[in-house]
C-alpha positions in Angstrom: 145.9 103.1 64.4 144.1 106.4 64.5 142.9 107.8 67.8 139.2 107.6 68.3 137.1 109.9 70.5 133.9 109.1 72.4 132.2 112.2 73.8 130.2 111.7 77.0 127.5 114.3 77.8 126.3 115.1 81.4 123.0 113.4 80.6 124.8 110.3 79.3 127.1 110.2 82.3 124.1 110.3 84.6 122.3 107.6 82.7 125.4 105.4 82.7 126.0 106.0 86.4 122.5 105.0 87.1 122.8 101.9 85.0 125.9 101.0 87.0 123.9 101.5 90.2 121.3 99.0 88.9 123.9 96.4 88.4 125.3 96.9 91.9 122.0 97.1 93.7 121.6 93.4 94.5 125.3 93.0 95.3 125.1 95.1 98.5 124.4 96.3 101.0 127.5 98.5 101.0 129.3 100.0 104.0 130.3 102.9 101.8 131.7 104.1 98.5 135.3 104.9 97.6 135.5 107.4 94.8 138.7 107.4 92.8 139.5 111.1 92.3 138.9 112.9 90.2 137.0 111.1 87.5 135.1 108.9 89.9 133.8 111.7 92.1 130.6 112.5 90.1 129.7 108.9 89.2 130.3 107.9 92.9 127.9 110.7 94.1 125.2 109.5 91.7 125.7 105.8 92.6 125.9 106.6 96.4 122.6 108.4 96.0 120.9 105.6 94.1 122.2 102.9 96.5 121.5 105.1 99.6 125.1 105.0 100.8 125.9 107.9 103.1 129.5 107.2 103.6 131.8 108.3 100.8 135.6 108.1 101.0 138.1 109.1 98.4 141.4 107.8 97.1 143.7 109.8 94.9 146.3 108.1 92.7 148.2 110.3 90.1 149.5 108.4 87.1 149.5 110.9 84.3 148.6 114.4 83.2 147.6 115.6 79.7 151.2 115.2 78.5 153.0 112.4 80.2 152.5 109.1 82.0 154.6 108.3 85.0 154.8 105.9 88.0 151.6 105.9 90.1 151.7 108.0 93.2 149.1 107.8 96.0 148.2 111.3 97.1 145.4 110.3 99.5 144.7 106.8 100.8 141.1 105.7 101.6 141.7 105.3 105.4 138.0 104.8 106.4 137.6 101.8 104.0 140.1 99.4 105.8 140.8 96.5 103.5 137.7 97.2 101.4 135.4 94.6 102.9 131.8 95.8 102.2 133.0 98.8 100.3 132.4 99.8 96.7 135.2 101.4 94.6 133.9 103.7 91.8 135.8 105.2 88.9 134.7 106.7 85.6 137.0 104.5 83.5 139.5 101.7 83.7 142.0 102.2 80.9 145.4 100.5 81.2 144.7 99.3 84.8 147.6 101.2 86.4 145.4 103.1 88.9 143.1 100.1 89.4 146.1 97.9 90.4 147.2 100.4 93.0 143.7 100.8 94.5 143.1 97.0 94.4 146.3 96.6 96.4 145.0 99.0 99.0 141.4 97.6 99.1 141.8 93.9 98.1 138.3 93.0 99.4 136.3 95.8 97.8 134.0 95.5 94.8 135.5 97.6 91.9 133.1 99.2 89.5 133.6 101.6 86.6 131.2 103.0 84.0 133.6 102.5 81.1 136.2 99.7 80.6 139.0 99.3 78.1 140.3 95.8 77.3 143.7 96.3 79.1 142.0 97.2 82.4 138.8 95.3 82.2 140.0 92.2 84.1 140.7 94.4 87.1 137.1 95.5 87.6 134.2 93.5 88.9 131.4 95.4 87.3 131.2 97.9 84.4 128.6 99.3 82.0 130.3 99.9 78.6 133.4 98.5 77.0 135.3 100.8 74.6 138.3 100.0 72.4 141.8 100.6 73.8 142.5 103.3 71.2 139.4 105.3 72.2 139.9 108.5 74.2 136.8 109.3 76.3 136.0 113.0 76.5 134.2 113.5 79.8 131.9 116.5 80.2 134.2 118.1 82.8 137.1 118.0 80.3 135.3 119.5 77.3 133.2 122.4 76.1 130.8 122.6 73.2 132.3 123.8 69.9 132.0 123.1 66.1 133.6 119.9 64.9 134.2 119.1 61.2 132.4 116.1 59.8 134.3 112.8 60.1 134.6 112.5 56.3 136.5 115.8 56.1 139.1 114.5 58.6 139.7 111.3 56.6 140.7 113.2 53.4 139.4 112.5 49.9 138.9 108.8 49.1 
């Protein structure tokens, strides 16, 4: 199956983060927010602002780079969040669920929320805004820059 791309602009990321905050509003109050670095940092900041959470913790789990996927490695644990009770975990995306499983293991009582969810990882999150297909690569604004792109039909060849 062909790789699909979904480009997210800064404006869309802000709108989708705010939409996630609306879904989480009545589930609180929250002790704090745990941002999964790096992709969850900006959504977590927006959501923390909207929910008036002043305590923000981070967790860093490295599972892949642009080239290869490996075993998850915790680079920084979310010490302030304890077992997660009363805490909100925020990430930009749940893909295969590899990172989510590791973070869930550290914070079993936290509420896990992502903006985007793919089918393989969706069962691991409690709240999300948009589901995308497993074969879709989301291009976040911090990973991209504006440039010309050929029309879709040109990439498909003559039919």
